[in-house]
MIZANU-468397 format. One record per residue (C-alpha): residue number from 1; x, y, z; residue in three letters. Coordinates in Angstrom, 2 decimals, m for minus. Each point is the difference from the previous one (the first is absolute). Example, Ala and Ser with C-alpha at 12.3 -4.5 7.8 and 13.67 -1.06 7.14 Angstrom:
+-----+---------+---------+---------+---------+
| num |       X |       Y |       Z | residuo |
+-----+---------+---------+---------+---------+
|   1 |   12.30 |   m4.50 |    7.80 |     ALA |
|   2 |    1.37 |    3.44 |   m0.66 |     SER |
+-----+---------+---------+---------+---------+
END
This chain:
+-----+---------+---------+---------+---------+
| num |       X |       Y |       Z | residuo |
+-----+---------+---------+---------+---------+
|   1 |   95.01 |   59.66 | m141.24 |     MET |
|   2 |    2.38 |    1.88 |   m2.10 |     ASN |
|   3 |   m0.26 |    3.24 |   m1.19 |     ASN |
|   4 |    1.31 |    0.31 |   m3.61 |     TYR |
|   5 |   m0.89 |    1.24 |   m3.45 |     ILE |
|   6 |   m0.51 |   m1.95 |   m3.33 |     ALA |
|   7 |    2.08 |    1.04 |   m2.55 |     ILE |
|   8 |   m0.53 |   m0.99 |   m3.73 |     ALA |
|   9 |    2.37 |   m1.74 |   m2.32 |     PRO |
|  10 |   m0.04 |    2.86 |   m2.36 |     LYS |
|  11 |    0.36 |    2.67 |    2.84 |     GLU |
|  12 |    2.74 |   m2.11 |    1.65 |     LYS |
|  13 |    2.33 |    0.41 |   m3.33 |     LYS |
|  14 |   m0.79 |    3.64 |   m0.57 |     LEU |
|  15 |    1.16 |    0.50 |    3.87 |     LEU |
|  16 |    3.24 |   m2.17 |   m0.47 |     LYS |
|  17 |    0.62 |    1.84 |   m2.79 |     LYS |
|  18 |   m0.47 |    3.45 |    1.33 |     ASN |
|  19 |    1.97 |   m1.34 |    3.20 |     LEU |
|  20 |    2.67 |   m0.33 |   m2.58 |     LEU |
|  21 |   m0.17 |    2.99 |   m1.24 |     THR |
|  22 |    0.19 |    1.74 |    3.63 |     TYR |
|  23 |    3.05 |   m2.05 |    0.61 |     GLY |
|  24 |    1.40 |    1.25 |   m2.70 |     LYS |
|  25 |   m0.84 |    3.66 |    0.63 |     ILE |
|  26 |    1.75 |   m0.26 |    3.06 |     LEU |
|  27 |    3.59 |   m1.60 |   m0.61 |     LEU |
|  28 |    0.44 |    2.69 |   m2.89 |     ILE |
|  29 |   m1.04 |    2.82 |    2.45 |     ALA |
|  30 |    2.34 |   m1.67 |    2.43 |     GLY |
|  31 |    2.94 |   m0.34 |   m2.43 |     LEU |
|  32 |   m0.68 |    4.06 |   m0.94 |     LEU |
|  33 |   m0.12 |    0.69 |    3.18 |     LEU |
|  34 |    3.49 |   m1.34 |    1.11 |     LEU |
|  35 |    1.38 |    1.16 |   m3.32 |     LEU |
|  36 |   m1.13 |    3.20 |    0.27 |     PHE |
|  37 |   m0.44 |    1.21 |    3.54 |     THR |
|  38 |    3.37 |   m1.71 |    1.31 |     GLN |
|  39 |    1.99 |    2.68 |    1.63 |     LYS |
|  40 |    3.44 |    0.28 |   m1.18 |     PRO |
|  41 |    2.24 |   m2.10 |    2.72 |     THR |
|  42 |    2.60 |    1.47 |    2.15 |     ILE |
|  43 |    2.68 |   m1.40 |    2.63 |     LYS |
|  44 |   m2.26 |    0.15 |    3.49 |     THR |
|  45 |   m2.79 |   m1.69 |   m2.49 |     ASN |
|  46 |   m0.81 |   m3.71 |    1.60 |     SER |
|  47 |   m0.82 |   m0.98 |   m3.85 |     LEU |
|  48 |    2.72 |   m0.05 |   m2.55 |     SER |
|  49 |    0.08 |    0.13 |   m3.73 |     LYS |
|  50 |    0.09 |   m3.44 |   m0.34 |     GLN |
|  51 |   m2.61 |   m0.66 |    2.53 |     ASP |
|  52 |   m2.19 |    2.22 |   m2.45 |     THR |
|  53 |    1.05 |   m1.63 |   m2.92 |     SER |
|  54 |   m0.85 |   m3.41 |    1.68 |     VAL |
|  55 |   m3.44 |    1.16 |    0.85 |     GLU |
|  56 |   m0.44 |    1.28 |   m3.56 |     VAL |
|  57 |    1.12 |   m3.50 |   m0.65 |     ASN |
|  58 |   m2.89 |   m1.78 |    2.00 |     THR |
|  59 |   m2.91 |    2.04 |   m1.38 |     ILE |
|  60 |    0.97 |   m0.68 |   m3.70 |     LEU |
|  61 |    0.17 |   m3.62 |    0.71 |     GLY |
|  62 |   m3.11 |    0.34 |    1.91 |     ALA |
|  63 |   m1.49 |    1.36 |   m2.86 |     TYR |
|  64 |    1.82 |   m2.54 |   m2.68 |     ASP |
|  65 |   m1.85 |   m2.67 |    2.11 |     GLU |
|  66 |   m3.09 |    1.63 |    0.14 |     PHE |
|  67 |   m0.45 |    0.51 |   m4.02 |     LEU |
|  68 |    1.27 |   m3.71 |   m0.76 |     ILE |
|  69 |   m3.02 |   m1.29 |    2.65 |     ASN |
|  70 |   m2.04 |    2.06 |   m2.19 |     GLU |
|  71 |    0.69 |   m0.84 |   m3.37 |     LYS |
|  72 |   m0.03 |   m3.81 |    1.02 |     VAL |
|  73 |   m3.13 |    0.11 |    1.40 |     HIS |
|  74 |   m1.68 |    1.94 |   m2.85 |     ALA |
|  75 |    2.08 |   m2.96 |   m2.02 |     TYR |
|  76 |   m2.21 |   m2.31 |    2.06 |     ILE |
|  77 |   m2.78 |    1.81 |   m0.04 |     ASP |
|  78 |   m0.52 |   m0.79 |   m3.80 |     THR |
|  79 |    0.09 |   m3.96 |    0.54 |     MET |
|  80 |   m2.98 |   m1.99 |    0.33 |     THR |
|  81 |    0.18 |   m2.52 |    2.10 |     THR |
|  82 |    0.73 |   m3.07 |   m2.67 |     GLU |
|  83 |    3.01 |    2.33 |   m0.66 |     GLU |
|  84 |    1.14 |    0.58 |    3.62 |     LYS |
|  85 |   m0.15 |   m4.11 |    0.19 |     VAL |
|  86 |    2.39 |   m0.47 |   m2.86 |     GLY |
|  87 |    2.93 |    2.60 |    1.68 |     GLN |
|  88 |    0.01 |   m2.77 |    2.64 |     LEU |
|  89 |    1.56 |   m3.08 |   m2.46 |     PHE |
|  90 |    3.33 |   m0.84 |   m1.64 |     ILE |
|  91 |   m0.38 |   m2.55 |   m2.21 |     ILE |
|  92 |    2.18 |   m2.38 |   m2.29 |     SER |
|  93 |   m0.71 |   m0.42 |   m3.66 |     PHE |
|  94 |    1.24 |   m2.61 |   m2.72 |     THR |
|  95 |    1.99 |    1.05 |   m3.00 |     GLY |
|  96 |    2.43 |    2.98 |   m1.61 |     THR |
|  97 |   m2.70 |    1.98 |   m1.35 |     THR |
|  98 |   m3.20 |    2.04 |    1.17 |     LEU |
|  99 |   m2.46 |   m2.68 |   m0.55 |     LYS |
| 100 |   m3.84 |    0.50 |    0.42 |     ASP |
| 101 |   m0.63 |   m1.63 |    3.04 |     GLU |
| 102 |    3.24 |    2.33 |    1.98 |     LEU |
| 103 |   m1.68 |    2.95 |   m2.31 |     LYS |
| 104 |   m3.26 |   m0.72 |    1.55 |     ASN |
| 105 |    0.77 |   m0.24 |    3.67 |     LEU |
| 106 |    1.49 |    3.06 |   m0.60 |     ILE |
| 107 |   m2.79 |    2.26 |   m1.57 |     GLN |
| 108 |   m2.95 |   m2.11 |    1.54 |     GLU |
| 109 |    1.32 |   m0.80 |    3.39 |     TYR |
| 110 |    2.50 |    3.08 |    0.73 |     SER |
| 111 |    2.74 |   m2.65 |    0.87 |     ILE |
| 112 |    2.74 |    2.32 |    2.43 |     GLU |
| 113 |    2.88 |   m1.90 |   m1.53 |     GLY |
| 114 |    1.63 |   m2.92 |   m1.23 |     VAL |
| 115 |    2.69 |   m2.19 |    0.42 |     VAL |
| 116 |    3.01 |   m0.84 |   m2.62 |     ILE |
| 117 |    0.96 |   m3.82 |    0.13 |     LEU |
| 118 |    2.50 |   m1.84 |   m1.86 |     GLY |
| 119 |   m2.26 |   m0.99 |   m2.35 |     ASN |
| 120 |   m0.85 |    3.19 |   m0.92 |     ASN |
| 121 |    3.21 |    1.26 |   m1.08 |     ILE |
| 122 |    2.31 |   m0.50 |   m3.67 |     VAL |
| 123 |    1.92 |    3.31 |   m0.14 |     SER |
| 124 |    0.07 |    3.00 |    1.72 |     GLN |
| 125 |   m1.13 |    1.96 |   m2.91 |     SER |
| 126 |   m2.72 |   m2.68 |   m0.41 |     GLN |
| 127 |   m0.79 |    0.31 |    3.96 |     LEU |
| 128 |    0.24 |    4.24 |   m0.28 |     GLN |
| 129 |   m3.62 |   m0.30 |   m2.92 |     GLN |
| 130 |   m1.29 |   m2.31 |    1.92 |     LEU |
| 131 |   m0.20 |    1.89 |    3.17 |     ILE |
| 132 |   m0.79 |    3.36 |   m2.28 |     SER |
| 133 |   m2.67 |   m1.78 |   m1.78 |     ASP |
| 134 |   m1.70 |   m0.73 |    3.82 |     ILE |
| 135 |    0.64 |    3.36 |    0.91 |     GLN |
| 136 |   m1.66 |    1.64 |   m2.53 |     ASN |
| 137 |   m3.07 |   m2.41 |    0.25 |     SER |
| 138 |   m0.33 |    1.04 |    3.42 |     ALA |
| 139 |   m2.75 |    2.88 |    1.13 |     SER |
| 140 |    2.05 |    1.14 |    3.52 |     TYR |
| 141 |    3.43 |   m2.06 |   m0.42 |     GLY |
| 142 |    1.57 |   m3.23 |    0.68 |     VAL |
| 143 |    2.51 |   m1.00 |    2.69 |     LEU |
| 144 |    2.69 |   m2.33 |   m1.60 |     VAL |
| 145 |    1.63 |   m2.25 |    2.99 |     ALA |
| 146 |    2.29 |   m3.31 |   m0.89 |     THR |
| 147 |    2.48 |   m1.69 |    2.20 |     ASP |
| 148 |    3.62 |    0.72 |   m0.45 |     GLN |
| 149 |    1.63 |   m1.35 |    3.06 |     GLU |
| 150 |    2.94 |   m1.92 |   m1.55 |     GLY |
| 151 |    1.18 |   m3.48 |   m0.29 |     GLY |
| 152 |   m3.30 |   m2.55 |   m0.98 |     THR |
| 153 |   m2.66 |    2.64 |    0.02 |     VAL |
| 154 |    1.16 |    3.00 |   m2.34 |     ALA |
| 155 |   m2.46 |    0.52 |   m2.82 |     ARG |
| 156 |    2.02 |    2.71 |   m1.64 |     ILE |
| 157 |    3.00 |   m1.78 |   m1.93 |     PRO |
| 158 |    1.86 |    3.54 |   m1.32 |     TRP |
| 159 |    0.58 |    0.83 |    3.65 |     ASP |
| 160 |    3.72 |   m1.10 |    0.58 |     SER |
| 161 |   m0.32 |   m0.77 |    3.48 |     ALA |
| 162 |   m2.91 |   m2.27 |   m0.49 |     LYS |
| 163 |    2.21 |   m3.02 |    0.73 |     GLY |
| 164 |    0.95 |    1.68 |    3.74 |     ILE |
| 165 |   m2.45 |   m1.75 |    2.19 |     SER |
| 166 |   m0.83 |    1.41 |    3.44 |     GLN |
| 167 |    1.53 |   m2.75 |    1.66 |     GLN |
| 168 |    3.15 |    0.84 |   m2.11 |     HIS |
| 169 |    0.00 |    3.65 |    1.36 |     ILE |
| 170 |   m0.35 |   m1.55 |    3.98 |     GLY |
| 171 |    3.10 |   m1.90 |   m0.44 |     ILE |
| 172 |    2.07 |    2.69 |   m1.34 |     VAL |
| 173 |   m1.81 |    2.15 |    2.54 |     ASN |
| 174 |    1.45 |    3.73 |   m1.28 |     ARG |
| 175 |   m2.10 |    2.75 |   m0.29 |     ASP |
| 176 |    1.52 |    1.67 |   m2.85 |     ASP |
| 177 |   m0.42 |   m3.17 |   m1.39 |     PHE |
| 178 |   m4.05 |   m0.32 |    0.48 |     ALA |
| 179 |   m0.52 |    3.40 |   m1.36 |     TYR |
| 180 |    1.73 |   m0.15 |   m3.20 |     HIS |
| 181 |   m1.74 |   m3.34 |   m0.71 |     THR |
| 182 |   m3.64 |    1.69 |    0.70 |     GLY |
| 183 |    0.98 |    2.77 |   m1.99 |     ILE |
| 184 |    0.40 |   m2.14 |   m2.96 |     SER |
| 185 |   m3.42 |   m1.73 |    1.04 |     HIS |
| 186 |   m1.46 |    3.17 |   m0.06 |     ALA |
| 187 |    1.40 |    1.44 |   m2.79 |     GLN |
| 188 |   m1.14 |   m3.00 |   m2.13 |     SER |
| 189 |   m3.66 |    0.53 |    1.34 |     LEU |
| 190 |    0.26 |    3.49 |   m0.97 |     LYS |
| 191 |    0.93 |   m0.33 |   m3.37 |     SER |
| 192 |   m2.57 |   m2.33 |   m0.87 |     SER |
| 193 |   m3.03 |    2.54 |    1.96 |     ASN |
| 194 |   m0.37 |   m2.32 |    2.88 |     ILE |
| 195 |   m1.17 |    1.50 |    2.91 |     HIS |
| 196 |    0.89 |   m2.22 |    3.20 |     ILE |
| 197 |    1.98 |   m2.40 |    0.71 |     ASN |
| 198 |   m1.87 |   m3.45 |    2.05 |     PHE |
| 199 |    3.62 |    0.34 |    1.89 |     ALA |
| 200 |    2.17 |   m0.10 |    2.28 |     PRO |
| 201 |   m0.88 |   m2.98 |    2.17 |     VAL |
| 202 |    0.36 |    0.23 |    3.52 |     LEU |
| 203 |   m1.12 |   m3.09 |    1.11 |     ASP |
| 204 |    2.73 |   m0.63 |    2.75 |     VAL |
| 205 |    0.80 |   m3.71 |   m0.69 |     VAL |
| 206 |    0.30 |   m2.79 |    2.94 |     LEU |
| 207 |   m0.40 |   m3.21 |   m1.12 |     ASP |
| 208 |    2.58 |   m1.45 |   m2.68 |     THR |
| 209 |   m2.51 |   m1.59 |   m2.08 |     GLN |
| 210 |   m2.18 |    3.19 |   m0.80 |     SER |
| 211 |   m0.73 |    0.51 |   m3.43 |     PRO |
| 212 |    0.77 |    3.31 |    0.49 |     LEU |
| 213 |    3.45 |   m0.67 |    0.38 |     MET |
| 214 |    1.35 |    1.19 |   m2.51 |     SER |
| 215 |   m2.31 |    2.90 |   m0.30 |     ARG |
| 216 |    1.17 |    1.62 |    3.57 |     SER |
| 217 |    2.92 |    1.97 |    1.22 |     PHE |
| 218 |    0.25 |   m1.67 |    3.09 |     SER |
| 219 |   m0.70 |   m1.67 |    3.23 |     SER |
| 220 |    0.61 |    2.92 |    1.88 |     ASN |
| 221 |   m2.73 |    2.97 |    0.04 |     PRO |
| 222 |    2.80 |    2.79 |    0.43 |     ASP |
| 223 |    1.74 |   m1.38 |   m3.52 |     GLU |
| 224 |   m3.31 |   m0.09 |   m1.61 |     VAL |
| 225 |   m0.71 |    3.21 |    1.16 |     SER |
| 226 |    3.00 |    1.80 |   m1.00 |     ASP |
| 227 |    0.45 |   m2.21 |   m3.45 |     LEU |
| 228 |   m4.04 |    0.98 |   m0.68 |     GLY |
| 229 |    0.54 |    3.67 |    1.05 |     ARG |
| 230 |    2.41 |    0.06 |   m2.81 |     GLN |
| 231 |   m1.97 |   m1.36 |   m2.29 |     LEU |
| 232 |   m2.74 |    2.20 |    0.69 |     ILE |
| 233 |    1.64 |    2.98 |   m0.18 |     GLN |
| 234 |    1.98 |   m0.83 |   m3.48 |     ALA |
| 235 |   m3.53 |   m0.68 |   m1.76 |     HIS |
| 236 |   m1.59 |    3.80 |    1.84 |     HIS |
| 237 |    2.80 |    1.75 |   m1.68 |     ASN |
| 238 |   m0.74 |   m1.33 |   m3.07 |     GLU |
| 239 |   m3.47 |    1.03 |    0.53 |     ASN |
| 240 |   m1.09 |   m3.74 |   m0.12 |     VAL |
| 241 |   m2.51 |   m1.19 |    3.01 |     MET |
| 242 |    0.40 |   m2.95 |    2.07 |     VAL |
| 243 |   m2.31 |   m2.68 |    1.54 |     ALA |
| 244 |    1.94 |   m1.88 |    2.46 |     VAL |
| 245 |   m0.87 |   m3.35 |    0.95 |     LYS |
| 246 |   m1.82 |   m2.38 |    1.28 |     HIS |
| 247 |   m1.03 |    1.48 |    3.27 |     PHE |
| 248 |    0.10 |   m1.09 |    3.05 |     PRO |
| 249 |    2.73 |   m2.89 |   m1.52 |     GLY |
| 250 |   m0.21 |   m3.10 |   m1.52 |     LEU |
| 251 |    3.48 |   m1.19 |    1.50 |     GLY |
| 252 |   m0.91 |   m2.96 |    2.62 |     ARG |
| 253 |   m1.42 |   m2.00 |   m2.77 |     THR |
| 254 |    1.13 |   m2.55 |   m2.20 |     LYS |
| 255 |   m3.44 |    0.07 |   m1.88 |     ILE |
| 256 |   m0.43 |    2.13 |   m2.98 |     ASP |
| 257 |   m3.17 |    2.29 |   m0.21 |     THR |
| 258 |   m0.45 |   m0.73 |   m3.40 |     HIS |
| 259 |   m0.97 |   m3.59 |    0.15 |     THR |
| 260 |   m1.62 |   m0.15 |    4.11 |     ASP |
| 261 |   m0.38 |    1.90 |    2.58 |     LEU |
| 262 |    2.64 |   m0.08 |    3.02 |     PRO |
| 263 |   m0.73 |    0.28 |    3.34 |     GLN |
| 264 |    2.58 |    1.93 |    2.57 |     ILE |
| 265 |    0.16 |   m0.15 |    3.07 |     GLN |
| 266 |    1.21 |    3.06 |    2.23 |     LEU |
| 267 |   m1.70 |    2.74 |    2.51 |     SER |
| 268 |   m0.16 |    3.61 |   m1.32 |     TYR |
| 269 |    3.32 |    0.93 |    2.71 |     ASP |
| 270 |    1.81 |   m1.84 |   m2.36 |     THR |
| 271 |   m0.89 |    1.18 |   m3.86 |     LEU |
| 272 |    0.21 |    3.27 |    1.66 |     LEU |
| 273 |    3.78 |   m0.14 |    1.27 |     ASN |
| 274 |    1.05 |   m2.47 |   m3.24 |     ASN |
| 275 |   m1.95 |   m0.11 |   m3.11 |     GLU |
| 276 |   m1.65 |    3.27 |    0.42 |     LEU |
| 277 |    2.99 |    2.40 |    0.26 |     GLU |
| 278 |    0.68 |    0.28 |   m3.78 |     PRO |
| 279 |   m3.53 |    0.95 |   m0.71 |     PHE |
| 280 |    0.70 |    2.48 |    2.69 |     LYS |
| 281 |    2.89 |    1.74 |   m1.84 |     MET |
| 282 |   m1.78 |   m0.16 |   m3.25 |     ALA |
| 283 |   m2.79 |    1.78 |    2.08 |     ILE |
| 284 |    2.59 |    3.05 |    0.40 |     GLU |
| 285 |    0.96 |   m0.30 |   m2.91 |     GLN |
| 286 |   m2.92 |    1.00 |   m1.77 |     ASP |
| 287 |   m0.62 |   m2.80 |   m1.73 |     VAL |
| 288 |   m3.23 |    0.38 |   m2.91 |     GLU |
| 289 |   m0.99 |   m3.49 |    0.84 |     ALA |
| 290 |   m0.16 |   m3.53 |    1.89 |     ILE |
| 291 |   m0.90 |   m3.32 |   m0.83 |     MET |
| 292 |   m1.71 |   m2.27 |    2.00 |     ILE |
| 293 |    1.11 |   m3.85 |    0.01 |     GLY |
| 294 |   m2.47 |   m3.07 |    0.35 |     HIS |
| 295 |    0.63 |   m1.70 |    3.58 |     ALA |
| 296 |   m2.08 |   m0.38 |    2.82 |     LEU |
| 297 |    1.88 |    0.67 |    3.40 |     TYR |
| 298 |   m2.58 |   m1.56 |    2.48 |     PRO |
| 299 |    1.13 |    1.61 |    3.22 |     GLU |
| 300 |   m0.39 |    3.11 |   m1.27 |     ILE |
| 301 |   m3.39 |   m0.62 |   m2.12 |     ASP |
| 302 |   m0.70 |   m3.76 |   m0.33 |     ASN |
| 303 |   m3.18 |    0.81 |   m2.91 |     GLU |
| 304 |    1.92 |    1.46 |   m2.91 |     TYR |
| 305 |    2.82 |    0.47 |   m1.54 |     PRO |
| 306 |    2.28 |    3.40 |   m0.02 |     ALA |
| 307 |   m1.55 |    0.92 |   m3.42 |     SER |
| 308 |   m3.59 |   m0.34 |    1.23 |     LEU |
| 309 |    0.67 |    0.78 |    3.64 |     SER |
| 310 |   m1.38 |    3.54 |    1.72 |     ARG |
| 311 |    2.16 |   m0.47 |    2.88 |     LYS |
| 312 |    3.04 |   m0.04 |   m2.81 |     PHE |
| 313 |   m0.90 |    2.84 |   m1.85 |     MET |
| 314 |   m1.98 |    2.45 |    2.34 |     ASN |
| 315 |    1.02 |   m1.00 |    3.45 |     ASP |
| 316 |    4.03 |   m0.58 |   m0.64 |     ILE |
| 317 |    1.10 |    1.70 |   m3.23 |     LEU |
| 318 |   m2.31 |    3.02 |    0.13 |     ARG |
| 319 |   m0.41 |    0.88 |    3.93 |     GLU |
| 320 |    3.13 |   m1.56 |    1.89 |     ASP |
| 321 |    2.10 |    0.50 |   m2.81 |     LEU |
| 322 |   m1.43 |    3.41 |   m1.30 |     GLY |
| 323 |    0.41 |   m1.03 |   m3.67 |     TYR |
| 324 |   m2.68 |    2.18 |   m2.27 |     GLU |
| 325 |    1.27 |   m0.84 |   m3.84 |     GLY |
| 326 |   m1.10 |   m2.47 |   m2.26 |     ILE |
| 327 |   m0.98 |   m3.83 |    1.54 |     ILE |
| 328 |   m0.01 |   m2.25 |   m2.87 |     ILE |
| 329 |   m0.93 |   m3.52 |    0.09 |     THR |
| 330 |    2.29 |   m3.14 |   m1.68 |     ASP |
| 331 |   m1.38 |   m1.63 |   m2.73 |     ASP |
| 332 |   m3.18 |   m1.19 |    1.41 |     ILE |
| 333 |   m0.52 |   m2.94 |   m2.50 |     ARG |
| 334 |    2.94 |   m1.72 |    2.07 |     MET |
| 335 |   m1.02 |   m3.65 |    1.27 |     ASP |
| 336 |    0.77 |    1.38 |    3.02 |     ALA |
| 337 |   m3.63 |    1.31 |    0.09 |     LEU |
| 338 |   m1.84 |   m2.63 |   m1.11 |     ASN |
| 339 |   m2.17 |   m0.48 |    2.96 |     GLY |
| 340 |   m1.07 |    3.62 |   m0.31 |     TYR |
| 341 |   m2.85 |    1.35 |   m2.40 |     ASP |
| 342 |   m0.30 |    3.34 |   m1.31 |     HIS |
| 343 |    3.59 |    0.49 |    0.86 |     ARG |
| 344 |    0.12 |    3.81 |   m1.41 |     ALA |
| 345 |   m3.25 |    0.81 |    1.95 |     LEU |
| 346 |    1.75 |   m1.36 |    3.40 |     LYS |
| 347 |    3.21 |    1.41 |   m0.77 |     ALA |
| 348 |   m1.56 |    3.98 |   m0.59 |     PHE |
| 349 |   m2.05 |   m0.33 |    3.11 |     GLN |
| 350 |    2.71 |   m1.34 |    1.78 |     ALA |
| 351 |    1.49 |    3.78 |   m1.05 |     GLY |
| 352 |    2.12 |   m0.96 |   m3.08 |     ALA |
| 353 |   m0.05 |    2.89 |   m2.16 |     ASP |
| 354 |    1.09 |   m2.18 |   m3.24 |     MET |
| 355 |   m0.44 |   m3.21 |   m0.78 |     ILE |
| 356 |    1.89 |   m1.80 |   m2.31 |     LEU |
| 357 |   m1.14 |   m2.55 |   m2.41 |     VAL |
| 358 |    2.16 |   m2.43 |   m2.32 |     VAL |
| 359 |   m2.67 |   m1.89 |   m1.69 |     ASP |
| 360 |   m2.31 |   m0.49 |   m3.23 |     SER |
| 361 |   m2.35 |    2.99 |   m1.09 |     TYR |
| 362 |   m3.33 |   m1.25 |    1.27 |     THR |
| 363 |    1.98 |   m0.78 |    3.61 |     ALA |
| 364 |    0.88 |    3.33 |    0.10 |     ILE |
| 365 |   m3.35 |    0.95 |   m0.92 |     ILE |
| 366 |   m1.90 |   m1.97 |    2.74 |     SER |
| 367 |    2.43 |    1.48 |    2.50 |     GLN |
| 368 |   m0.57 |    3.56 |   m1.40 |     ILE |
| 369 |   m4.15 |   m0.76 |    0.24 |     ASN |
| 370 |    0.16 |   m1.50 |    3.37 |     ASP |
| 371 |    1.48 |    3.54 |    1.75 |     ILE |
| 372 |   m2.36 |    2.47 |   m1.89 |     THR |
| 373 |   m2.92 |   m2.26 |    0.71 |     LEU |
| 374 |    0.91 |    0.33 |    3.57 |     ALA |
| 375 |    0.28 |    3.69 |   m0.49 |     VAL |
| 376 |   m3.37 |    0.88 |   m1.93 |     THR |
| 377 |   m1.86 |   m2.57 |    3.08 |     THR |
| 378 |    1.58 |    1.60 |    2.66 |     GLY |
| 379 |    2.26 |   m2.25 |    1.42 |     GLU |
| 380 |    2.73 |    1.84 |   m0.79 |     ILE |
| 381 |   m0.57 |    3.94 |    1.11 |     SER |
| 382 |    1.14 |    2.37 |   m3.15 |     TYR |
| 383 |    2.23 |    1.87 |    2.70 |     GLU |
| 384 |    2.28 |   m3.15 |    0.35 |     ARG |
| 385 |   m0.30 |   m0.60 |   m4.06 |     LEU |
| 386 |    1.32 |    4.13 |   m0.15 |     GLU |
| 387 |    2.61 |   m0.73 |    2.72 |     GLU |
| 388 |    2.11 |   m2.33 |   m2.11 |     SER |
| 389 |   m1.27 |    1.60 |   m3.41 |     VAL |
| 390 |    1.43 |    3.41 |    1.65 |     GLU |
| 391 |    3.11 |   m1.61 |    0.99 |     ARG |
| 392 |    0.66 |   m1.60 |   m3.66 |     VAL |
| 393 |   m0.80 |    3.07 |   m1.38 |     VAL |
| 394 |    2.07 |    2.26 |    1.14 |     ARG |
| 395 |    3.01 |   m2.23 |   m0.48 |     LEU |
| 396 |   m0.62 |    0.08 |   m3.46 |     LYS |
| 397 |   m0.59 |    3.74 |    0.20 |     TYR |
| 398 |    3.94 |    0.55 |    1.66 |     GLU |
| 399 |    0.92 |   m2.04 |   m2.83 |     TYR |
| 400 |   m1.44 |    1.50 |   m3.06 |     GLY |
| 401 |   m1.40 |   m3.31 |   m0.89 |     ILE |
| 402 |   m3.67 |    1.60 |    0.16 |     LEU |
| 403 |   m1.44 |    1.50 |   m3.05 |     LYS |
+-----+---------+---------+---------+---------+
END
């Protein structure tokens, strides 16, 4: 028999609070000890002034990280289960003003984010007012996203580089051209108070009839990586987040995931050394989010497409590639997933942190209720829920979106 002491929930919470307090005291004590007891540096001492400065910065950085974690956890502790579930969803909406249905989703369901589509835009001032109204109606702050790839997928019409597709960037194949195109995209989003771009597309297109042909840089993984890096850096330099897509890559199929589910036959080794190269680069660039595409890879997972697959999201993306940021699905209402029910629930169980739903008001609520029910019945643990909520809340905290 295992010997242990049962701790009541209230006592657990008190214990956690005391541990956080003691941790803070120890960090402060360590910092003060270093600052005020460090002996003057002499030439024979192996610890130089520069080394001391690095050590102080390390402690200060660790303390800042501790404070951020404490604030994020304190914020999450104020949320109900329903509010936490709402933090998992990014949704579409109709119209160019804040309508009652969207307002209800934000206020009653604490929806985490919205995606701006072309039919939501009339002018820059109108879009700014719409986003302002959305934020004013929210209790927790709303993440605002759009797709500004350039070319055929460009929502923001006042972006001077909106007509430049990623295929065009690939043909030019110059870092400076890619970077300045990315700057234009990012500035157009920032001026409209949009936080995250669902771009760049990092699919390596190996089939000339692929629907992504005009949306991809190249059939060469190195070129996709090099040009993609420039766009990512451009966005980051403008303080705009990115969600690169469509992991693990849709470039070997002629099928459009909006209409059907592609089956892509390739081994994990082939995938790792080709399609995944640009995503490895993106992880090194600390991208805020990676969007998962809808395709079945039978040699790797013969049951679920990547967007519903634990093998892809947890085993490959988290464990093999070491990714620690947000995992977001592509729109789960695409016809590619027609053979699967409870899509949001399955995606979340497989490892997604955020679920993109481009659909009607009632369909969105249905997907939310699926996860809420699973949490309340114990099918999904509270620990699993808080794991994703912490990633989302931390991201919004770091970018000043939280209220």
